[in-house]
ZAZALO-920538 format. One record per residue (C-alpha): y, x, z. Coordinates in steps of 0.02 Angstrom, whole numbers, plus 50000, padded with zeros to 5 digits. Layout:
YXZ/...
***
This chain:
544925984654395/544965967654294/544175966354149/544325956953992/542745946254039/543345944354212/544995935754137/544055924854015/543065921954172/544545916254259/545285906854140/543615897054094/543665891954288/545475888654280/545165876754115/543835866054205/544535867454378/545155848054394/543375842954319/542595855154463/543625848754599/543005829654546/541455834254551/541475841354703/542065828454776/540765816754731/539425827254785/539205821254962/537475829255043/537195813255141/537085802355003/535765816254917/533965811454968/532315822054947/531985808854806/533485807454707/534335824754645/536265824954698/536725828754515/535585815154456/536425800054336/535855789554471/536695798954631/538385801754528/538475785154465/538195777854651/539535790354727/540735786454591/540635767454613/540805770354806/542105783454845/543305776754689/543155759954703/542985758454885/541915743054883/540215737654827/540915723854695/541445730554530/541665723154352/540925729054186/542595740854152/542325748654317/540665750854272/540915758654109/542195772854180/541025775654315/539515778454207/540475789454092/541225800954233/539375802554288/538855807154115/540235818754087/539895827054250/538195830454182/538975840954036/539965852254158/538965866454178/538415867754002/540325865653946/540805879354046/539385891753996/539825886553807/541725890753837/541355907453941/540255913453775/541265909253654/542815917953734/541705933153733/541825933653531/539955935853493/540235927453337/541595921853248/542565907053314/543165892253205/544615882653245/544525865153131/546155856953112/546305839353077/547835824153106/546195813453117/544635813053212/543845794453215/542785798753360/542295779353391/541335778153572/540755790453648/539615783553779/538075779653691/538245797353555/538275808053732/536585798553812/535835799053641/536295820853638/535865824853826/534255814253815/534555801153948/534735784253864/533135779253961/533965786654117/535535774854093/534715760454046/533575761754218/534875765154337/535935750254256/534665737054302/535175739154479/536775735254447/536205719254364/536535723854185/536175732754029/536755749453936/537145737253793/538315727553868/539105742453954/539405750753780/540455736153720/541805739653848/542175756253766/543725753853673/543705765153514/544635781353532/546015777553408/546235796153311/546135792653148/546265779953017/544765781252882/543415792052803/544335808352825/544435805353013/542585800453033/542105812852933/542865825953048/541855817553188/540405819953107/540825837953071/541025841753261/539435834253318/538365844153173/539415859853228/538775856353422/537115854053354/536955868853267/537745878553406/539105883053302/540705889053413/541995877853335/543295869753430/544255854453353/546105853753353/547045837353354/548445824353431/548035812853567/548765798753495/549395785553622/549265771453487/547875773553355/547775765853182/548345746753217/547245733953282/547115721553136/547315703253147/547185689853002/548295675853020/548405663852881/547375676452786/548735690052786/548495707752883/549665707653035/549715725053126/549675725253324/549885741853439/548165750153465/548175753353637/546805762853653/547145772153810/547825756153909/546145758854033/546225779054026/544925789153927/543605795754073/542935808353936/544595817753929/545235831754044/546995837754046/547365856254047/548885860454131/548605879054125/548715880853910/550315871253896/551195878353751/552975875453685/553245870253502/555035874453424/556125861453322/557955863653245/559035877553284/559345892153174/558745910053145/559375927153195/558945942853116/558785959353197/557805975653168/556315983053231/556066000953287/554736002053149/556185998053026/555655979252964/556725964552999/556435953053160/556935936453170/557305924353314/557445907253324/558845902553430/559595883953502/557995877153470/557245859153542/555695864253626/554345851953654/553055853853770/551095852153684/549885845653825/548035849953788/546705835353834/545085842353813/543555830453763/541765837453763/540895837153604/538925837753656/537555845753532/535925835953520/534815843753653/535425861953646/536535864953788/538045868353684/539685856553732/540985859453600/542805855053643/544245843253550/545855849653613/547035832953577/548835839253599/550055827453686/551935829153662/552965829553820/554805834753832/555265849653938/556385839054068/555835822654110/557595814954092/559485823354138/559725817154309/561785818654307/561705805854157/560585794854266/561805794354405/563145792854301/562305774954227/561965781354060/560195777954077/559705776653917/560495791353855/559605800954023/557825798853958/558375801953778/557455817053764/556025813253840/555695799353725/556215808253568/554865822153623/553405809253658/553765800353494/552835813653408/551235809053454/551495791153499/550905783653347/549465789153222/550115790553038/551845781753057/552475773052900/553275785452796/554265773952682/555885778352799/556775795152821/556345793552984/554605788952958/554355805852846/555235816052990/554125808753126/552565812053008/553205832152964/553505834053159/551635829353186/550735840153081/552095856653138/551635850453321/549715850653285/549935865853196/550965875853304/550085871953459/548385875553402/548835892553314/549835897653471/548205892853582/547095901853454/548225916153478/548345917153661/546485916153692/546265931953570/547725940753663/546895937153824/545255944953751/545885959953651/547705961853675/548935964253536/547945972253422/547645960953292/546615972353164/544915962553190/545895943653214/545295937853051/543405943953060/543375934153220/544135918053181/544245906753050/545515890853031/544885875752943/546175865152864/545645847052848/546565841452695/548365844952678/549055837252829/548655853352931/549375865552795/550965869852881/549915880252972/550155893452847/551795898252868/551665894553079/550365907653090/551535919852993/552925914253115/551945919053270/551315934653208/552945941753124/554085935353261/553125932453415/551885948453395/553005960053292/551755962453131/552455967352978/552425955452815/550775964052724/549905964952885/550255945652948/549935940352766/548215947752752/547835940752930/548495923252868/547575924352694/545915930952774/545695918052910/546345900952823/545215889452729/545705873752628/544675857852622/545305847052497/544885827552495/545935818352370/546275818552193/547625806052200/549295816852166/550255805052265/549175808752408/549695827952400/551055829752516/552745835852470/554145839752584/556065839152565/556635857452576/558345850352630/557305841052787/556215853752819/557915866452833/558595856152966/556885852953059/556075870353030/557185883952985/556305898653005/554555888652925/555655885852766/556075904752745/554415910952761/553785897452634/555085904152510/554785921352547/552715917452520/553245908252346/554335921552279/552765936352313/551535923652249/552615919752086/552555940852044/550655937752037/550735922951910/551925930951816/550895946651806/549255935351750/550405924351621/551765936551553/553285926951494/552735909951538/553985900151601/553185885251615/551645892251709/553025897951844/553825880551855/552035871151860/551225884451993/552685886652116/552575880452283/554365872952271/554495858652159/556175859552061/557115846151978/558295835052099/558025839252281/556785852252297/555115849252368/553755858952461/552105856452379/551005857452546/549205856952426/549845873352333/550445882252500/548645879652569/547825887052412/549105901452398/548625906152574/546825902752601/545395912052552/544305897852524/544715880552445/543275867552426/543115850352364/541895837752458/540715831952310/540035839952140/541195828352042/542585829552163/542705848852154/542405850051960/543925838051922/544745849352048/544475864451951/544565856951782/546245846251811/547245844051977/547235863452013/546675870951867/547955884151854/547395889952027/545575890751965/545995901051823/547005912651944/545735912852088/544115906252024/543115913852149/544375903352302/543425888252231/541905879752309/541005863652339/540345855752516/539805837052472/540185830852640/538755821852742/538595810952900/537815814153066/536215805953086/536205805953249/537555792053265/537335784653116/535525781953108/534615787253271/535965776353390/536805761153279/534875755753221/533855759553353/532405748053288/532335756353127/532405774053196/531085768053311/529975763753178/530345779553084/529755790753249/528015781453253/527585787953088/528605805553063/528975807853251/530785812253308/531295829553228/532015821453086/533635816653211/533935834753201/533245839853021/533515823152916/532605831252770/531015826052858/531325807052790/530595811552632/528945809952714/529315791652723/528835790752529/527135792752601/527225778052691/527655766152537/525695764352499/525515756752678/525865738152662/525825734152855/527215749352860/528325739452727/527885724152799/528695731952994/530295739552875/530795722252831/530605714553000/531675726453059/532995724652941/532785705252953/533205706953131/534665719653113/535285704652994/535145692053123/536265702953238/537435704453101/537365685653075/537855684953266/539265697853241/540025691553088/540205672653196/541105678153334/542315690253229/542585676653079/541845660553129/540895661452973/538905656452985/537985670152874/536065665152845/534985682052863/533825674052745/535115677452603/535615693752549/536975703252633/538225710952513/539435721752599/541025732552551/541855739652694/543185753452703/545125756152682/545865742552572/546605752952417/546715747252223/545545762352181/544115758952306/544085741152188/543985727152337/544745717552197/543255717552088/542045713052229/543175698852243/543305692852062/541335694252054/541325681452202/542575669052094/541245672051973/539755666352058/540885651352144/541165644951972/539455646651916/538975637352068/540435623252028/539585622351845/537815618951915/537305637451840/536085639051996/534395641551924/533715657352005/535155663152096/534845674552239/536065665052388/537025680652472/538335683552606/539745694752556/540625704652694/542125712352662/543265723552774/544735736752806/546455740752835/547815742352728/549185754352756/550655745452836/551785750752676/550545747652550/551015728752484/549545726252348/548385731952453/548935717652574/548745705252451/547015709852414/546815706852569/547585688952570/546525685552409/544755689352494/545245676952637/545875664752524/544515664652431/543225665652565/544165649252649/543535638852491/541845646252456/541415643152646/542315626352663/541345618552509/539535610552552/538825611552377/539235631152363/538735637852542/536785636852519/537145648152365/538655658852445/539605664752603/541055676352616/541945684252767/543175695352790/542965705352958/544535709153036/544935726653129/543645736153045/543085751853135/541805763853182/540965751253318/541145737853185/540205749853064/538885751753195/538485733553174/538675730352994/537595747252924/535865742952999/535865725752924/536635727152755/535595725652600/536805728452458/538385743952473/539615741752365/540405758852321/541275754752168/542755764652152/543735769351992/542525784351910/543625800651945/544645793352099/543535793752250/543325811552318/541755808852390/541475795452510/540385794652674/540095776252690/538905775752549/537935789152646/537855778852799/537125764652708/535885772052605/535255781352782/534865763952839/533885756952701/535355749952602/535485750152381/536765754252312/537855746352176/539085759252102/539905770251994/539885790151943/541205793052067/541075804752218/539485808152293/538795793352219/538295806052090/537175815652196/536565800552274/535835795152125/535225812952086/534095810552250/533565792152238/533345791652065/534155778051934/532805765051971/533305765852153/535035763252118/536155748652023/537325761251924/538605752551802/540415755451730/541355769251642/541095787951711/542595800551737/542815807751555/542625788451483/543965781851598/545065795451536/544855791551364/544965773151373/546775775751448/547205780651297/546995763851200/546945751951366/547085732951328/546425724151464/546985705651397/545745709551245/544385712651358/544775697651450/544775687251309/543085692751237/542335689251397/541945671051442/541535676751610/543145685751647/544095671051552/543275659651684/543735667351835/545625672451768/546065653851723/545435649851916/546525664351971/548105658851847/547815640351917/548205643752105/546505635452137/546535648852286/548415647652335/548615627552309/549875628552434/550705644852424/551015645152221/551235660452144/550765672352282/549375680552184/550625683252031/550635701852069/548735704752073/548545694751912/549905705351831/548935721951885/547295715551817/548075713351622/549245727751648/548745740551496/549395754051641/548075748151765/547675766151811/545965757451915/545205748951757/544685734251834/544505724751679/543655737551590/542205737851715/541855719851763/540715714551644/539735730151665/539915726151851/539175707551826/537645713251733/537285727451868/537375713052013/536375701351895/534895714051901/535245717052088/534825698252110/533355698752000/532705713452082/532955706252263/531835690252210/530435701952227/530645707052389/529115720052390/529975732352262/531575728552358/530935734352526/529905749952443/531635753852359/532465752552531/531195765752607/531545776252451/533265776452498/533175782352668/531895795552619/533215804352499/534625801652621/534145820152702/535385828952579/536875819552653/536405824452843/538225833652888/537185845252970/536815852152797/538575850052753/539275860452903/537675873352881/538555875552696/540345878152793/539365890852911/538285903252773/539725901552638/541395900552704/541605903852896/540285917352924/540075923452744/540125942052739/
***
């Protein structure tokens, strides 16, 4: 008799069959010597080079692929054992649903986690190359667009390193976040063909394919138990093909899985139409299906773009939930009484919130549960993380569009809303305004589904991602829901993985830290507090400064290669790299550069600290103002860098195509980290944490996780400026930016230079919209309100930098205080207070 355990083992064996066959083919006993084990990295690499390339010569791309395959094979046994263990449901299984996973390059992180970096370095010397050279070949996995996706990647690393059974679910985008080119100062988007050379880390799992239904209509029948049964008919089904990537824990033998779904048509093409000569129509269905996973975040400015983005979200949610349910049923049959005890689904922001009605649909229509039973399971297994305070970022979907594409889903959403509004009516009897404000369905004109509201209603946990962010959610954006369900809301301040963002990306600093603290800090970042005891050691401080200088030399070379601008490592490196958005206020940084530029032109250079300003980031394709800010940054940089009277004091560059790999180069060499968002707008930020971890000092507002960073490191080691969130709210009531400018000589000078067209002499008027935004009383980003305070804080930065002994001590204190911002801490909070909470 076959047991559930046997079935689980069989499924795992099938899942890994393709990888195992590959490994078996590669292991040839003739190639194994007594001195070299057959499964050693050296032996595996030699076999890949011999049997796959079938020749002795090779290029760096082939060598990278062979090395990556070899490293992956070293994970196979642990990967298989991890799945076997997790399929026994000995503890609650977590599904992390996210439309983004900004993984970056995988090779270096895998080598670090498996503790075989030195092995790889030694092996590669036999191929007349080095690890650093080969690592550069790998293309960043284009599966995310910014902080949200990078956070998800850090979380997966921490989940594996903390030995937690967590599976990441995402989409295998053929084209990721666009490649950004800068042409004549403008951002130009090019397709990111990150899969053009294949992905050696992934494994296609052909026996776990599921089908996702779109369109059609609902027919209603009755079950013998008496409750209604709904059937979707005449649907267009799209196949969801899983591709698995290994996520290794740090030196603990756990290999978790990131499962990415690719969309394919049921049939490749209509052979009859093809034979009749209608070639385009013959492959139309195939093309429409594959469009779903073609491009990360299509521009939703058009109706077609909105429809495609909704398809992506439903495709991810449906495929992932079907996968979870099939896995559970294989173990326990169709008894769902323990499902919510053994499974939790974490919704990473609002994008996958359509998983709520989809889980209901599957439980109701596919497995025949009653509404109450299905809702209890859904409500006890869904958890929602909110990542934004911007109302416009909380997705709304047109009801007519949803009815056409997802008819059954809309029916379920309306039923959820009707039942939930009864609860609202009981809590606020007779308050029609509350019913309107809190309804999942937004009325007025075309009906819209408020997806964030749907996620809150259905989830047992709703968390923000920084102390201030969670407070503002409870007091403002979601206050009604907080009043109704105060126990749902909690905070989990974001974090970043110390493996990638210190141990891997900054090997020189890591080595110095290890020489004093050992290497346990890599898995327990709180141990960095021990660095405070080293500050009195002048030799250590000198070594710290030397490491920073060497990292700045490397960054200088990187900027030269990427931008053609010559930075000087003896100057202060002032850096702001992140997604380009008005609330992040790259504009204010640029205005300060203009202020310094004017001072230099006016001869006001006494005690001026020479600085190199580096800005980088991508603007969403449809975000016109963000693109104008990029253009202004490049035009200002051109004027600064082309004046020999200016460059001894000031240089500026805009780094094109900012991504994870670029941050790995930038972060170690940064002196000053710009975290200058309008207070009350940034949910958390994670770039601020990466810079802090690497010893950069921060200039910032009381926004997002800056507040908690300031608490850890102390005011004396942080350059604070600007209005706080409550002051911003108060100032908006009577905001007069022109009045502020008129009473600030420095600001007047900057605006005069902008308005005169000094930075756009041959392109008149191109910055008029930026100028108008600064003086607009309705400017919600409050650039003018904080400018003078920002300049004063920058003056203090310069004065502090003159005393290099003091600066280096502050740098050490920042790294020492960064332990709180390890994603291991964040994930431990999710584990103890959400996922595994009794």
